[in-house]
C-alpha positions in Angstrom: -6.3 4.0 1.8 -6.0 7.6 0.7 -7.2 8.8 -2.6 -3.6 9.9 -3.5 -2.3 6.4 -2.9 -5.1 4.9 -5.0 -4.4 7.3 -7.8 -0.6 6.5 -7.6 -1.4 2.8 -7.7 -3.7 3.3 -10.6 -1.1 5.2 -12.6 1.6 2.7 -11.7 -0.7 -0.1 -12.8 -1.4 1.6 -16.1 2.3 2.2 -16.7 3.0 -1.5 -15.9 0.4 -2.6 -18.3 1.8 -0.3 -21.0 5.3 -1.6 -20.3 4.2 -5.2 -20.6 2.2 -4.5 -23.8 5.1 -2.5 -25.3 7.6 -5.2 -24.4 5.4 -8.0 -25.8 4.9 -6.1 -29.1 8.6 -5.3 -29.2 9.6 -8.9 -28.4 7.3 -10.3 -31.1 8.7 -8.0 -33.8 12.3 -8.4 -32.6 12.0 -12.2 -32.5 10.7 -12.4 -36.0 13.5 -10.1 -37.2 16.2 -12.1 -35.4 14.8 -15.4 -36.5 14.9 -14.2 -40.1 18.4 -12.9 -39.6 19.6 -16.1 -38.0 17.9 -18.2 -40.7 19.6 -16.1 -43.4 22.9 -16.4 -41.6 22.6 -20.2 -41.2 21.4 -20.7 -44.8 24.2 -18.6 -46.3 26.7 -20.6 -44.2 25.1 -23.9 -45.1 25.1 -23.1 -48.9 28.7 -21.8 -48.9 30.0 -24.7 -46.7 28.0 -27.2 -48.7 29.6 -26.1 -52.0 33.1 -26.2 -50.3 32.5 -29.7 -49.0 31.2 -30.9 -52.4 34.6 -30.0 -53.9 36.5 -32.3 -51.4 33.7 -34.8 -50.7 35.0 -38.3 -50.2 32.9 -40.7 -48.1 35.9 -43.0 -47.8 38.1 -40.2 -46.4 36.0 -37.6 -44.5 39.0 -35.9 -42.9 39.1 -33.1 -45.4 35.4 -32.4 -44.8 35.9 -32.5 -41.1 38.7 -29.9 -41.3 36.5 -27.6 -43.3 33.5 -28.0 -40.9 35.8 -27.4 -37.9 37.2 -24.2 -39.5 33.7 -22.8 -40.0 32.4 -24.0 -36.6 35.3 -22.5 -34.7 35.2 -19.1 -36.2 31.4 -18.8 -36.3 28.6 -18.5 -33.7 26.7 -21.7 -34.3 24.7 -24.0 -32.1 25.5 -27.1 -34.1 26.8 -28.3 -37.5 25.9 -31.8 -38.6 26.7 -33.8 -41.7 24.4 -36.8 -42.4 24.9 -39.3 -45.1 22.1 -40.4 -47.5 21.1 -43.2 -45.1 20.6 -40.7 -42.3 23.7 -41.8 -40.5 25.9 -39.0 -39.0 29.2 -38.5 -40.7 30.3 -35.7 -38.5 28.7 -33.7 -35.7 29.8 -30.5 -33.8 27.7 -28.8 -31.1 28.2 -25.7 -29.0 26.6 -25.9 -25.5 23.8 -23.4 -25.2 25.4 -21.3 -22.3 24.8 -17.6 -22.5 26.7 -15.4 -20.1 25.3 -12.2 -18.7 21.7 -13.2 -19.3 19.5 -14.3 -16.4 18.1 -17.9 -16.7 14.6 -16.7 -15.9 14.7 -14.4 -19.0 15.9 -17.2 -21.2 13.2 -19.5 -19.9 10.6 -16.8 -20.4 11.6 -15.9 -23.9 12.1 -19.5 -25.2 13.7 -18.4 -28.5 14.2 -21.2 -31.0 17.1 -20.7 -33.5 16.2 -21.8 -37.1 18.1 -24.6 -38.9 19.3 -24.4 -42.5 20.3 -27.3 -44.8 22.5 -27.8 -47.9 23.1 -30.9 -50.1 26.7 -32.1 -50.3 27.7 -34.2 -53.3 30.7 -35.6 -55.0 30.2 -34.9 -58.7 26.7 -36.0 -59.5 26.5 -38.4 -56.5 25.0 -37.1 -53.3 27.2 -37.6 -50.2 24.8 -36.3 -47.6 23.1 -33.4 -46.1 24.7 -30.5 -44.2 22.6 -29.1 -41.3 23.5 -25.8 -39.6 21.7 -24.2 -36.6 22.8 -20.7 -35.6 23.4 -20.1 -31.9 20.5 -18.2 -30.2 22.8 -16.4 -27.8 23.0 -13.4 -30.1 19.2 -13.2 -30.2 19.0 -13.4 -26.4 21.6 -10.7 -26.0 19.7 -8.4 -28.3 16.4 -9.1 -26.7 17.9 -8.6 -23.2 19.4 -5.2 -24.3 16.1 -4.2 -25.7 14.3 -5.2 -22.5 16.8 -3.3 -20.3 16.6 -0.2 -22.4 12.8 -0.3 -22.4 12.7 -0.9 -18.7 15.1 2.0 -18.0 13.1 4.4 -20.1 9.8 3.3 -18.7 11.1 3.5 -15.1 12.3 7.0 -15.8 9.1 8.0 -17.4 7.1 6.3 -14.6 9.1 8.2 -12.0 8.5 11.5 -13.7 4.8 10.7 -14.3 4.2 9.5 -10.7 6.0 12.5 -9.3 4.1 14.9 -11.4 0.8 13.0 -10.7 1.5 13.0 -7.0 2.2 16.8 -6.9 -0.8 17.4 -9.1 -3.1 15.2 -7.1 -1.9 16.8 -3.8 -2.4 20.2 -5.2 -5.9 19.4 -6.5 -6.9 17.6 -3.3 -5.6 20.3 -1.0 -9.1 21.9 -0.8 -10.4 18.4 0.3 -8.0 18.5 3.3 -9.3 21.9 4.2 -12.9 20.6 3.8 -12.0 17.7 6.1 -10.7 20.1 8.8 -13.8 22.2 8.3 -16.0 19.2 8.8 -14.1 18.1 11.9 -14.5 21.6 13.2 -18.3 21.4 12.6 -18.5 18.2 14.6 -16.7 20.0 17.4 -19.2 22.9 17.0 -16.4 25.2 15.8 -17.2 27.7 13.1 -14.2 27.6 10.7 -14.5 29.4 7.4 -12.3 28.7 4.4 -11.2 32.1 3.1 -9.3 30.7 0.0 -11.6 29.1 -2.6 -10.1 26.2 -4.7 -9.6 26.7 -8.4 -11.4 23.4 -9.3 -15.1 24.3 -9.9 -16.5 21.1 -8.3 -14.5 21.7 -5.1 -15.2 25.4 -5.2 -19.0 24.8 -5.1 -18.6 22.4 -2.2 -16.5 24.9 -0.2 -19.0 27.7 -0.9 -21.8 25.5 0.4 -19.9 24.4 3.5 -18.9 28.1 4.3 -22.6 29.0 3.9 -23.6 26.2 6.3 -20.9 27.2 8.9 -22.0 30.8 8.7 -25.6 29.8 9.2 -24.6 27.7 12.3 -22.6 30.6 13.7 -25.6 32.9 13.1 -27.8 30.5 15.0 -25.4 30.3 18.0 -25.0 34.1 18.0 -28.7 34.5 17.9 -29.1 32.1 20.8 -26.5 34.0 22.7 -28.2 37.3 22.0 -31.6 35.9 23.1 -30.1 34.6 26.3 -28.6 38.0 27.0 -31.8 39.7 26.2 -33.8 37.5 28.5 -31.2 38.0 31.2 -31.4 41.8 30.9 -35.2 41.7 30.8 -35.4 39.5 33.9 -32.5 40.7 36.1 -31.0 44.0 34.8 -31.9 47.6 35.6 -32.3 49.4 32.4 -30.8 52.8 33.6 -27.7 51.7 35.5 -27.0 48.3 33.9 -26.8 46.8 37.4 -28.8 43.9 38.7 -32.4 44.7 39.6 -34.1 43.9 42.9 -35.2 40.4 41.7 -31.7 39.4 40.8 -30.4 40.9 44.0 -32.8 38.9 46.2 -32.1 35.6 44.3 -28.4 36.1 44.6 -28.3 37.1 48.3 -30.6 34.3 49.3 -28.2 31.9 47.6 -25.2 33.5 49.3 -26.8 33.2 52.7 -27.8 29.5 52.1 -25.9 27.6 54.9 -25.8 24.6 52.6 -23.6 26.4 50.1 -19.8 26.7 50.2 -20.0 30.5 50.6 -18.4 33.0 52.9 -19.6 36.1 54.7 -18.9 39.6 53.4 -20.1 43.2 53.4 -23.0 45.2 52.1 -22.8 48.8 51.0 -26.0 50.7 50.4 -26.2 54.1 48.7 -29.4 56.1 49.4 -30.1 59.2 47.3 -32.1 61.8 49.3 -33.9 64.3 47.1 -34.0 62.4 43.9 -37.6 63.4 43.3 -36.7 67.1 43.6 -33.8 66.6 41.2 -36.1 64.9 38.7 -38.8 67.6 39.1 -36.4 70.5 38.5 -34.1 69.1 35.9 -36.1 66.2 34.3 -35.8 62.5 34.5 -33.0 62.3 32.0 -30.7 64.2 34.4 -31.9 62.1 37.3 -31.2 58.9 35.3 -27.8 60.2 34.3 -26.9 61.0 37.9 -27.9 57.5 39.0 -25.9 56.0 36.2 -22.8 58.0 37.0 -23.2 57.2 40.7 -23.5 53.5 39.9 -20.2 53.8 38.0 -18.5 55.3 41.0 -19.9 52.5 43.2 -18.4 49.8 40.9 -15.1 51.6 40.8 -14.8 52.2 44.5 -15.9 48.7 45.5 -14.4 46.8 42.5 -14.4 43.0 43.0 -14.8 40.1 40.6 -17.2 38.4 43.1 -19.2 41.5 43.8 -22.9 42.0 42.9 -24.1 45.5 42.1 -27.8 46.2 42.1 -30.4 48.9 42.1 -33.0 48.1 44.8 -35.4 50.9 43.9 -35.4 54.3 42.2 -33.1 55.9 44.8 -31.0 53.1 46.3 -28.0 51.2 45.0 -26.3 48.3 46.7 -23.0 46.4 46.5 -22.7 42.8 47.8 -19.1 42.1 48.5 -18.3 38.5 49.5 -15.1 38.1 51.5 -14.8 41.8 52.5 -15.2 43.4 55.9 -17.3 46.6 56.3 -14.7 48.1 58.6 -12.0 48.0 55.9 -14.3 49.6 53.3 -15.1 52.9 55.2 -12.4 54.8 53.2 -14.0 53.6 49.9 -17.4 54.8 51.2 -16.0 58.2 52.1 -14.4 58.5 48.7 -17.8 57.8 47.2 -19.4 60.7 49.2 -16.7 63.0 48.1 -17.2 62.2 44.4 -20.9 62.7 44.5 -21.0 66.6 44.4 -18.7 66.4 41.3 -21.3 64.3 39.6 -24.0 66.9 40.3 -21.8 69.7 39.1 -21.1 67.9 35.8 -24.9 67.8 35.3 -25.3 71.5 36.2 -27.4 70.6 39.2 -27.4 72.3 42.6 -25.4 70.2 45.0 -27.9 71.0 47.8 -30.9 69.6 45.8 -29.9 65.9 46.4 -27.3 64.2 48.5 -26.4 60.7 49.5 -26.0 58.5 52.5 -23.8 55.5 52.5 -24.4 52.6 54.8 -22.0 49.7 55.5 -22.7 46.4 57.3 -21.4 42.9 57.5 -23.3 39.7 56.6 -22.8 36.1 57.8 -24.0 32.8 56.5 -26.6 32.4 59.2 -28.2 35.8 58.4 -31.4 36.3 56.5 -32.1 38.9 53.8 -34.9 40.7 55.7 -33.0 41.4 58.9 -30.0 42.5 56.8 -32.0 45.0 54.9 -33.4 46.3 58.2 -29.8 46.8 59.4 -29.0 48.7 56.2 -32.1 50.9 56.8 -30.9 51.6 60.3 -27.4 52.5 59.1 -28.8 54.7 56.4 -30.8 56.7 58.9 -27.7 57.1 61.0 -25.8 58.4 58.0 -28.6 60.8 57.1 -28.7 62.0 60.7 -25.0 63.0 60.4 -25.8 65.3 57.5 -25.5 65.4 53.7 -23.1 63.0 52.0 -22.1 61.0 55.1 -21.3 57.4 55.8 -22.1 55.0 58.6 -20.7 51.6 59.4 -22.9 49.4 61.5 -20.9 46.9 63.6 -22.6 44.1 65.6 -21.3 41.8 68.2 -21.1 39.1 65.6 -18.6 41.1 63.6 -15.9 41.2 66.3 -13.3 38.5 65.3 -9.7 38.3 66.4 -7.7 37.9 63.2 -4.6 36.9 65.1 -6.4 34.0 66.8 -7.7 33.0 63.4 -4.3 33.1 61.8 -2.8 30.9 64.6 -5.8 28.6 64.3 -5.3 28.2 60.5 -1.5 27.6 60.9 -2.1 25.0 63.6 -4.8 23.3 61.5 -2.5 23.1 58.5 0.4 21.8 60.5 -1.8 19.3 62.3 -3.3 18.2 59.0 -6.9 18.9 60.2 -8.0 20.1 56.8 -9.9 17.3 54.9 -11.5 16.9 51.6 -15.2 16.2 51.3 -17.1 15.5 48.0 -20.5 16.1 46.6 -21.4 14.4 43.4 -23.5 15.6 40.5 -25.8 13.2 38.7 -27.4 12.9 35.3 -31.1 12.1 34.7 -30.4 8.4 34.9 -28.6 8.6 38.3 -25.1 8.2 36.9 -22.4 10.3 38.6 -20.9 13.0 36.4 -18.3 14.4 38.8 -17.5 14.7 42.4 -16.9 18.3 43.5 -14.2 18.6 46.1 -15.0 20.7 49.2 -12.5 21.7 52.0 -13.4 21.0 55.6 -11.7 22.0 58.9 -11.8 19.6 61.8 -11.9 21.7 65.0 -9.8 20.8 68.0 -12.9 19.3 69.6 -13.5 17.2 66.6 -16.3 19.2 65.0 -16.2 19.3 61.2 -16.5 22.9 59.9 -17.6 23.9 56.4 -15.7 26.5 54.3 -18.3 29.1 55.4 -16.9 28.9 58.9 -13.3 29.7 58.2 -13.1 31.2 54.7 -14.1 34.7 55.8 -11.0 34.7 58.0 -9.0 33.1 55.2 -10.0 35.9 52.8 -9.4 38.7 55.4 -5.9 37.3 56.1 -5.1 36.8 52.4 -4.7 33.1 52.8 -6.9 32.0 49.9 -3.9 30.9 47.9 -2.7 28.6 50.7 -6.1 27.0 51.0 -6.4 26.4 47.3 -2.9 25.0 47.1 -3.8 22.7 50.0 -6.9 21.4 48.2 -4.8 20.7 45.1 -2.2 19.0 47.2 -4.7 16.8 49.0 -6.4 15.9 45.7 -3.1 14.8 44.1 -2.2 12.8 47.2 -5.5 11.0 47.0 -5.1 10.3 43.3 -1.6 8.9 43.9 -3.2 6.0 45.8 -6.7 5.8 44.5 -8.2 5.5 41.0 -11.8 6.8 41.1 -14.1 6.1 38.2 -15.6 9.6 38.3 -13.9 13.0 37.9 -12.8 14.9 40.9 -13.7 18.6 40.3 -11.6 21.4 41.9 -12.9 25.0 42.0 -9.9 27.3 41.6 -9.7 31.0 42.7 -7.9 33.9 41.1 -5.0 33.4 43.6 -4.0 30.2 41.9 -4.1 31.8 38.4 -1.9 34.6 39.7 0.9 32.2 40.6 2.7 30.9 37.5 4.8 28.7 39.6 1.8 27.0 41.0 0.1 26.4 37.7 3.4 25.1 36.2 3.7 22.7 39.1 0.1 21.7 38.7 0.6 20.7 35.1 3.7 18.7 35.9 1.8 16.8 38.6 -1.1 16.1 36.2 1.3 14.5 33.7 2.3 12.0 36.3 -1.3 10.8 36.9 -2.1 7.4 35.4 -5.3 8.8 33.9 -7.0 12.1 33.6 -9.2 12.0 36.7 -9.3 15.7 37.6 -11.4 18.6 36.3 -11.0 22.2 37.2 -13.7 24.8 37.5 -13.4 28.6 37.3 -16.2 31.0 38.2 -17.9 33.0 35.4 -16.9 36.2 37.1 -13.2 35.1 36.9 -13.5 34.1 33.3 -15.2 37.5 32.5 -12.9 39.8 34.4 -9.6 38.0 34.2 -9.6 37.0 30.5 -5.8 37.4 30.1 -5.1 34.7 32.8 -8.2 32.5 32.8 -8.5 31.9 29.1 -4.9 30.7 28.5 -5.2 28.5 31.6 -8.4 26.8 30.3 -6.7 26.3 26.9 -3.7 24.7 28.6 -5.9 22.4 30.6 -7.7 21.3 27.4 -4.3 20.7 25.8 -3.5 18.3 28.6 -6.9 16.6 28.0 -8.2 17.9 31.4 -11.9 18.6 31.6 -12.9 22.2 32.5 -16.1 23.7 33.9 -17.6 27.2 34.4 -19.1 27.7 37.9 -21.9 30.2 38.7 -22.8 30.2 35.1 -25.4 32.7 34.0 -25.0 35.0 36.9 -23.0 37.8 35.1 -24.1 40.2 32.5 -21.4 38.9 30.2 -21.2 38.1 26.5 -22.1 34.5 26.4 -20.1 33.9 23.2 -17.1 33.3 25.3 -18.4 29.7 25.5 -17.6 29.3 21.8 -13.9 30.3 22.4 -13.3 28.4 25.7 -15.5 25.3 25.0 -15.7 24.1 28.6 -16.9 20.5 29.0 -19.7 21.6 31.4 -21.2 24.6 33.1 -22.7 24.8 36.6 -25.7 27.1 36.9 -25.6 29.7 39.6 -27.3 28.5 42.7 -29.6 31.6 42.6 -31.6 30.0 39.8 -32.7 27.1 42.1 -34.6 29.6 44.3 -36.8 30.8 41.4 -36.9 28.0 38.8 -40.2 26.5 40.1 -42.4 29.6 39.8 -40.6 32.5 38.1 -41.3 32.3 34.3 -38.5 34.7 33.4 -36.0 32.6 35.2 -37.4 29.5 33.4 -37.1 31.2 30.0 -33.6 32.4 30.8 -32.4 29.0 32.0 -34.0 27.4 28.9 -32.1 29.8 26.6 -28.8 29.0 28.5 -29.4 25.3 27.9 -30.1 25.7 24.2 -26.9 27.7 23.8 -24.8 25.3 25.7 -26.3 22.2 24.1 -25.5 23.6 20.7 -21.9 23.4 21.7 -22.2 20.0 23.3 -21.6 21.6 26.7 -23.3 19.8 29.7 -25.4 22.0 32.0 -25.5 21.2 35.7 -28.1 22.7 38.1 -26.7 23.5 41.5 -28.2 23.7 45.0 -31.1 21.4 44.0 -33.1 20.7 47.2 -36.2 18.9 46.1 -37.7 16.8 43.4 -39.9 19.7 42.1 -36.8 21.7 41.4 -35.4 18.7 39.5 -38.5 18.5 37.3 -38.5 22.3 36.8 -34.9 22.2 35.6 -35.6 19.1 33.4 -38.4 21.0 31.7 -35.9 23.7 30.7 -33.4 21.3 29.3 -31.1 20.6 32.3 -30.0 17.0 32.6 -27.4 17.1 35.4 -28.0 18.0 39.0 -26.1 18.6 42.2 -27.4 19.5 45.7 -28.6 18.3 49.1 -31.6 16.6 47.4 -29.1 13.9 46.4 -27.2 13.9 49.6 -25.0 16.1 51.8 -21.2 16.2 51.1 -19.3 13.3 52.5 -15.7 12.6 53.3 -13.5 11.6 50.3 -12.5 8.0 51.0 
């Protein structure tokens, strides 16, 4: 029961006690007054009538006395008049039934008012004839008492209504800060840092609010500190201090994960910028100019090859690289040429001779069955070819593996969709006790010869043909069809691309379909790059999912140089670490420290952390040592068909 109700009941009880006490006191005083009044009335009548009867008293002929008694009884308000002789025998008796109209019987029974009786001696001359007994009717007393009770009840009810209304308003006003404190406490439980800007006027509540605000501020400071530590560790381990790009360590980790055939990745393109003559530029103009040139050149690289999925890195002092999943080197040649055209302008802005240093831009494609070493060798070859062409030139190295017929792929995809040869596979993630957390859905293509192909086989063509939206829509459709006939115990996780977020019609239809599900059995994941670069679309979508009580996850977590405080705003239910960390978690101390800081930050918000691409038990133990308690990868089994 709420405090307001308790206070109202308490006030009502006090008023009821006051009403009963006041009525009892009023009743006692009124009864005494009325009894005295009725006794006086009865005694006056008895004395007067007794004298009148004495003047006509005749025991042998009582008719005259009866007439006089009747006259008094009929015009008065008496309960009874009785004349008794000296031998206590009744000479005459009149009684008025004790019926009182307009007064409830329960009130009469409760009051139990006894009307007093008065007596007078009747005599003929000096001889006594008898005794006259008169009792006033109590109806008058009951009527007066009933009126007094009603008036008292009306006034008390009115006073109670006013008092309770004022008390209710006063209590609600005084307890309003308590409601705000309740909301603040609930926010703290949810790890939300809500501050009360308006302090209550009540000193006791004011002190509590100040204390809670101080606690919330401290908790927020702790989270912000953890986020800053995580970012600092990330920069120390993986970021080039001059350009702000990834360093070679992060590049190698990420590329190795991208090329892992067990991952649901696609091929793409690599673009390498080699700066020839950087040492000469540094010697003549100083390292500050050289660093500024590399920073400006890195900005041009990210602008010309902008992509949410891209990785930009500095391999060494004079080389920058862009890893572009889903792109083709052939289609990026115009971007590379634009880069070479902008480079002389960078030097001019630094007042440097454009002949002192120049660049060579190399483009190649990579595939899932490639390895990092041979790819870097291809880039070196393409760089030498570009340098051989002269200053500020490009070279696109195409191999036999790169020749694909897009038209054939388009027809293959259309036929596969029409023939329903796309299927859903699933790979579960487990907690430390072996319980399934979720089952991530993966798309597979069944070849005409029956071979099951992973996404890495057909997704490069899908991305080149701009069919990503169709494939994502197909995954959602297949998942909803499955849930219409099955009711799995675990969540089915779907990884969504930007193509789905760009279609308002698709997201609206998705939410309508979710409403029809018997229970919330889906979760949706967005990549950290998408959350960071497409805030205007990704954040409202995640908030809408949470409003529908759908779990959300962040994929490739920790791979971007982003402000980690977005977790505080989005509050995903879980995050999946980037697969690159699995390659270094066992031996690289900087990776271990960074993963540990990510776990501390996520755990402070009750966000689960899932390690991805776990391939052996030693990786499991290494992740556990850093605070990770959920795992997914081939160590626990390859993806299987969703049945």
